[in-house]
Each structure stands twice: as C-alpha cells, then as structure tokens.
N, C-alpha and C positions, 0 to 999 in steps of 0.2 A: 504493500500500500504506500501511497505517497504521503510524506510527512512535511512538516513545516520546513525542515532542512532541505528536502527535495525541491519544494516550491521556491525557496530562497536561492538554491543553486540555479534553477531555471531563470529566475529574475536576473541573477548575475551574468548568466550566459547571454541573455538578451541585451544587457548593458555593456557587454564587451569585457567583462571581468573574468570570463571563463573561455576555453577554447572555442573558436568560431564553429559554426555549423559546417557539415561536410559538403554542402552545396550552397551555391550563391543564388538559388532561385528566388525571385522576388515574389511578394504576395500576389501581385497581379498575374504573374506567370503561373503560379501554383493554382490560383483561382480559375484561370482560363483552362488549365489542364483538367481540373476537377469537373468543370462544366462539360468539356468535350468527352471525358471518360464516362461521366454519368449519362450523357446522351447516347453514347455508343450502344449500350444494350437496353436503355429505356426506349429506344426506337425499335429494337428487334424483339426482345423477349415478350412484351405484351401481345404482339401480333404474330408470333411464331406459329401458333396453331392455325391461324387463318392462312398463313403462307403455305403451310404443309397441305392444307386442304385445297386451296386455290391454285397452287402451282404444280403440285405433284399428286393430286387426287387421293390424298390420304383419307382413310375412314376414321371413325371415332377410336377404334382399337389401335390403329396405326399411330394416331396422334398421341395416345397414352404411352405406348412403349417408346416412341421416339423421344418424347419429352423426358421420360424416365432415364433413358440412356444418356441423353444430353446433359441432364442435371448430375448424373453420376460422374460423367467426365469432368464437369465443373468442380464437383466435390474433390476428386482426386487432384486435379490441377491446383486448386486453392490451397492445398497442403504441400504438394510437391514442389511447385515452381517457387513460391516464396521461401521455402526452406532451402532450396538450392541457392537462391539469391542471398540468403543469410550467410551461407558458407563463403560466398564470394564477396560479401559486403558491397554488393552492387545491385541496385534495384532499378536503375534507369535503363540499362541495356535490355534486361528482360521486359521492361515496360515498352520499349521501342519494338521489341519482337511481338508483343501482344497487339500493337497497332498493325504491324505487318500481317499477322494472322487474321485480324478482322478484315483487312483489305482483301486477303485471299479468300476468306469466307464469303464476303459479298460477291466477289467475282464468280466463285464456284456455284453459289446458289442462283446467280443470274443466268448462267449457261446450262445448268443441270436440268434435265427433263425427266429423270427417274428418281423415285423416292430413295432407293438405296444410296445413290450418289450424294443426295442431300444429307442423309443420315451420317455417312462417313465424314462429310465436311463439318457437320455440327459437332461430332465427337472429336475429331482430330484437330480441327481449327477453332471451332467455337468455344469448346470447353476451356482450353488454355487461354484463349483471348479474353475470356471473362474475368481473368485474374487481374486485369489492369488496375482497377480501382484499389484493390488490396495492396498492390505494389506501390501505388502512389502514396497511400497512407504509411506504408512501411518506409518509403523514402523520407517522408516528413519526420517520422520518428528518428530515423538514422541521422537526419539533419538537425536533431535536437529542437524540433518545433515544440512550442508550449502546448499543453492540452487545449487551451482556449483556441489556438490557431487551428488545431486538428478539428475541433468541433465546428468552427466557422466554415471550414472547407467542406465538412460533412453536410452542412446546410446547403451548400451549392450543389452537391450531388443530389440532395433531396429535391431541389428546384428542378434539376434536370429530369427527375422522375415525375414531377408534376407536369412538365411541359412535353416530355417525350411521347407518352402514349396518345394524347389527343393529336399531336402533330403527325404521328405515324398514321393514325386512322384517317386524318384529313388527306394526307398525301395519297394513301391507297384508295380512298373513296373517290378522289378527284382524278387520279392518273392511272389507277390500276394497281393490283397487288405487287407486281414486280417493280414498281416505281420506287419503293422504299429502299431497294438494294443500292442504287447509285447514291442515295442520300447517306446510307450507312458507310459506303466507301469514302465519301467526302469527309465524313466525321472521322473515319480512321486515318485519313491523310492529315487532318488537323491534329489528331492525337500524336502522330509520328512527328509532326513539325514541332509541337510544343515540347515533346520529349527530347528531340534533338537539340533544341535551344537549352534545355535544362542540362543536358550532357555537356554542351559547350561551356556553360557557365561553371559547372563543377570542375572541368579541366582548368579553367582560369583560376578558380579559387584554390585548387590543389597545387598549382604552380607557384602560388604566393605563400600558402600555408602548408607545411609538410603534414603528412598523415600522422595521427596519434600513434603512440607506442603500442604495438600489438599486445604487449603485456597488460596495458591499461584496458584495451578493448576486450581482452579475455576475462577480466575480472568481473565477478558477479554474473556470469553467463549461464548459470544453472537455472533450470525451470523448476519452480517450487510447486511440485505436484499436489501437495496437500491443500494449497490455496487454490490451485487451478481447477481441481475437480468440482468443488461446490459452485465455483463461478460459472464453469461451462454448463453444468447441469441447470443452474438457475437461469442462464440466458437461453438455453434450449427451451425451457419451460415458458419464458416470457415471449420468445419468438413464436412458439406454438400457439399461444393465446392470440397474438396479433393475426397470425395466418388464419386461424379458425374464425375469428371475428370478421375478418374481411371476406372470407369465403362464403359465410352464411348471411351476410348483410342483405343481399338482394332477396333471399328467401324470407328472412325475418321481416323485412319491410313489406313485402307483398302478402305473405301468408299470415303473419302474426299481427301486423298493424293494419293490413288491408289498404295500403297506400299504393299509388302508382310506382312503377319500377324506378322512375327518375329520382325519387327521393333517396334511393340507395346511392346513386352516383353523386347526388348533392352532398349527402353526409360524408362519404368517403373523400370527396373533393375538398370540402371545407377542412376536414381533419388534415389532409395532406398539405394544404396551403398554410394552415396554422402551425404545422410542424417546423416550417422554416424560421419564423420569428421565435418559436420556442427554442430551437437550437441556438440561435444567436444569444438569447437570454441565458441559456445554459452555459454557453461559452464564457460569458462575462462572470457568471456566478462561480464558475470553476476556478477562478483566480482567488476566491475567498473561502469557498467551501470544499470539503473533501469529495472525492468521487463517490464514496459510500453514502454520504449524506444526500447528495443530489439524486443518486440512484434510488435511495429509499423514498424520496418524494415522488419519483416517477412510478415506483411500484404501488405506492399508496393511491396515486391518481389512477393507475390502471385498475386496481381493485374497486375504486369508487365508480369508474366508468362502466366496468362490466356489471357491477351490482345495479347501477342505475338503469342499464339496458334491460334488465329483467322486469323493471317496473314501468317502462315507457309505454305510453298508449297513443301518442300522437306525434306529428312531425315537429312541433315546436320543441318538445323535450328531446327529441332525437338530435336536433341541431344543437340545442343547448349543451348536450353532453359531449360534443366533439372536442372542445378545448381540453377536457381531461384526457381524451385519447391522444391528442396531439402532444401534450406534455409527457404522457406515458411513453409513447414511442420515440419522442425526441430524446429522452434520457437513455432509452435502450440503445438507440442508434449512435448517439454522440458520446455519452459517458461510457457505454459498453466498449467502444473501440479504444478509448484512452485507458480504460481500466485493464483491458487485455494487454495493451502495450506496456503498462506499468508493471504488470505481474509477470509477463513473459519477456525476458531481455532480448529475444531475437525478434526484430520488428516484423519480418516477413511471416514467421510462424504465428505471431500474435494476430496480425491482420487476417491471415488465411483462416485461422481457427475461429475467429469471431465471425467471419463471413459464413463459415460452414454451420455455425449455430442456427443461422436462419434456414439453411437447407434441411438440417435435421429437424428443426422446429416445424417446418412445413409437413414433414412426414408424420410427426407426432400429432399434428393438428387433426389428422384424419380420425384418430381415436376420440378426440374431444368432440368433433362434429358428429360422429356416430353415437356417442354416449348420451348427448342431450336428448334427441328424439327417442333414442332407444330406451331411456329410462322413463319415458312418458312425460317429459317436461317441455317438449316442443323445441323450437329454435331458440326461445328465450333461455331454455335450459343450457344451451351451449355457452351463453354469456355467464350464467351462474357458475358453471364448471370453470370457465376462464377466470372468474374472480377468485375461486379457491386455489387454482394453479398459480395465479400471480402472487397470492399471499404466501404460498409455499415457496415460490422463487425468492421472495423477499427474505424469508428465513434462511434459505440456502446461501444466498449471497451474504447475509449477515454473518453466517458461520465462518466465512473466509477471513473475517477480522481476527479470529483466534488462531487461524492456521497460516496467515501471511507472515513472511519473515520480518524480523525486526529491522528497522532502517539503520 
C-alpha cells in the first residue's frame, strides 16, 4: 500500500528532487495517445458481432464461439506481452507493435471473405493488439507518473469508450459495415505515430540522463502474493457486478419497469458520461486520500446503487441512481489500476492482471445473471445479488490492508 512517505517521494520526483522519469512524454502527448488507444477497440469491439454476421454470414452459435476464442486470446496476451515487456523494461516498442497488429487486423478483415480467415486474424492479430492500453499505463508507471496522472489518463480512455460505439454505429449505418475497417486502420496509424514520437522523446531523455543502476531497479521487485490474492478476487467480484448490471439493464427496464427500451440506453449513457468527471475528481482526491479509502467509497456507492435498483419503479429514480454507479465504476477503473501498480512492482504485469479482472468478471457475471431469475426474484434480483457481491468485495479488499507489506 502507498504511504505518506511514498506520496512524498512522488511529490519530490515531480519537483525534480528525485531521478527524472524514464520518458520525456508530455501530458498532451500521453493524453493524445490515450484517446487514440481507447478509440482503437471502442470502435471495433462493440460492433464485432455485427461485423461477423454482416461480412462473413456468421450465425448466432458462430458469433458465440468466435467471441469466446477472441477474448481468450486477449486474456493470454494481456498477461504474456506485458510480462515480456517487464523483463525488457521497454513498453513502447511492444506498444508500437500493437499498433502495427491493429493495422494488419483491419486490412485482413477488409479483404477476408470467409469466417475462418477472420477468426485467425482476430486471434493472432486482434488479441495481442488489444494489449495496447495496458502497455500505455505500464509505460506511465515505468515513467514514475503520479497516481493522479494515471487516473486522469484513464478518464480519457473512458471518453473514448463513450464516443467510440455511437461513432462506429453511425459510420456503419451510413456507409456500410465494412466502412468501419478503414477508420480502424487510420486510428492504428495515429497510434503508431504517437508511439513513435514517445520513443523518440525517450531516446532524447536517455541520452541526457543515464539509466538507473540495475541494482536499484531490482530492489523490491517481488510480488506480494498474500496482498495480491484478496485484491484480485475483490476486483473480479466488482467487475462481475458491473458486467451483470449492464447486461440485464435492457431486460430490467422493459420487463421489470415496463418502460421503452430507450430508457436503458439513456441510463447507461448518463452513467458513462458521469464516469469521466468522476474520474477527474478521483484523480484530485488521490493526492490527499489513500487508494483504500477512495476504493471503499466506491464500493459503498456500488452497494447503494445496486440496492436502490431493487426498489426503483420509474424512470426518474432510474436516472437519479446513475451518479452512484458512475462513482462506483470510476473508482474501480481508476483506483483499481493504480492500486494494482502499487502492489505489483512490475508495471506490465500489474496493468495486464487488472485488465484481465474485467474479462474474468464478465465470465462470473453469467452466474449472477442466472441466479437472480433462477431464485425467483426476477431481474431486480440480479441487482440484489450484485449488492451482496460488492459488499463482499469491499471486505476482501479491506483484508489486503493486513497482508500488504510494510513500507
């Protein structure tokens, strides 16, 4: 866990009293890279099933197994590639490679006419390419970025995910399904360009400032498993509740509340938009409050949100509850990333492991979704179970206080 001494050291580093960061990337450059990397798969992933059906005549069963294999490839890549980058202490060249893989993926999907070819491209090219955002945050940690900076950049990635899906559907609706692929290729080129600039700036910085002593870099590089296990389990649980809640929102709105489907999109859209200012506020608060304290507020907000959803009867209360959801997921997304990076000294492994808690959580969410109606509580029962799971996650994460190494 971070202590007052840790925060003081970070402050000294920013004031020039500690060794400079490993890269000379400016905030504007980092923010631009975050926007582009966020857009990269915010444009593709939400419409991937539509592409499989529209371009390759995939059936419902085909879509299911293709997405499963694709996500499995991403899961493996999110651990393997960042860990390899940790050993080399170089995150920018793999980041550049991810941009090239995305470009190759867009080109292959554009010319492919058969589903097997598209599947191979998604597994071999798409899975590894999706590691780009994790590598960007690993590079920030390697460059000694403060937690508040990391959280602010995470807000930019969230903005990309707010803008990406409607932009993708607009392009496909106006110009045809295949039209999204040149746009994806253009974003990949932008990603490669920003990464190339970051590499050039790092070379300039390294030519002025020698690399730190390897003995210093090696110190404190053990992963404290007793602290990691409850943290990982807690975040899998929190991610599962979010995935389950999003998945059943349309059914909850139409079947439980009897409202038009549009209210589901309105509720989720408002929550996503509010997540951005929530992350910015969290970034400021992280300079004064511990990660554990901020995360506790998020878990409490999550419990409150899910409990409120079991009692909601109309659209007004549905919308009024969304700020709680935004604060909840803002802390999970922002504080979670910095907490993993604090706990696990290898930036790539930390970012990759955090990314995979969302993938595992999506799998676990299936159990939550089935349990609510299965126990006779309907879709509001899903939110009730989510409240219990979020509270259990708060306890699990709290246990890490006692297992974290002393500073």
